[in-house]
Steps between C-alpha positions, in 0.01 A plus 500: 500500500786738589669436166171569313465832685856586415452422130178703490678797657786476246255493209304791649823706527587415134158632386559813706824550306316444173240755581771750598667451165170562324449823691836612371391426142701183462329198346627197698384244239476438134791684329674388192875532479746467216805283581817518299639182664410207709725491807706196400576646156591833646755343739648284221527800266697691759719225643813674379435818689791587730454611866387856503431501128162622380306394188428757225137412417193544717332173582148417625410190700205389710436252772401424862683666784661218699742678733535856631784673681477866600804714577385858572448670162600181301323174458626170369238249389465179302234441240427172327326398177455157351862485375692612809576759768692828496596770741373860452638820657279798579640829617291803600707760311471286183131441484384805703364535858129435397583185312728382781216557750266294280754220486496487874132391475598200282542166682626155443258312267406806298567499126673795339680606186825696517714675245857621518864425422665176600831481694707261698544574873815475706392151608470401137119485479328613181253771611254740338541863617130604493411832327130444503254225612134406470295313757330230288312305765468539878502176693209447736656206690847460639751243380624227738777591733833518317722253684245228572320530170205287401552144615158381601421237230121546542527880446735460207261274312186691582662839416711425200520868411680564828729198456594634155583847642727390781655174362677556166569126474127439475471759223778311312297175521196675342720638216667160447163324492379738227813438295468118538144513367609723211778250420256207505262687266785592266623140485159345439414761239829430316405127499178582325263473795191716513409658834127469577257587781243257631201560739573569863141423600402149412168306538692183601844526663751262339858441398616426853383362829433795732225681688380794287377846593129551423340808359148574382407636150189711549401530134521119452356420840766235570822439686839505329841393618827689479731273298734270682691431174469607129565152363161403367434820311851495351437149370178614339702754306722212377187325383404818319820498301739722689816282491737665743353704787587621852344703779657673797197497717369592842351205684309475823490211753296530810742313724773577750687832521843592620799706391595215273156408374260757354141399402542736199807422282650509153535193283649432158338232286589425135389241241627394170322286245685217325771508768602336825717576799814510280359714217 
């Protein structure tokens, strides 16, 4: 109960900050922002910068604020996009007192765009010296505490968006999964297979032995089942004359659930006429 009250108070304070920004004429949501680089590309393009050396072209990047360190009239912060993380440096006499005062109202979790010249610090870190910035989205909820992170497995799986924000390794898994599926499609297409789609609602569940999910079709006045496998409908397409087919399908089995077993999952099935396992 105490934790719930604390969370409610934090959210309430965040909305107070949002209302204050609106009163100052600043829209805390919904801006577009032109980026010249993704963060990873920006760092790679400037890997040869020497300590103290400054780039010649103004760059623009955007991302979520993940760390913040204030030193009087200067602020060091880290922002992160899907490709990586970079340090930014804000100085009051560079962006102006009003803009610096606004930046003090930005917190960890907020999304912003920044523009400026890039340089390498005395510690060797590639950094953007901010000349101007735009608040793109104010965060309403706080991120998990920095050092302990998000480790509760139940929370991680129920709040995937939060898991993606604070655990870059999870984000890499999502990206790799997408690339694996792209590669499978590319390979099968190159072998002459045709990708098809078959019904997800079926009058009779088949193709596997599993308990189905049941839904009701109001217009037809009857129950249907979410498919447990695409097999039977794919084979009907073979009968219809499509000789090489595949489907990457979502399937649903109303059975156990755990972090290793999801009742909704992706399956690849493919069939080839006139062939066998070795074709």
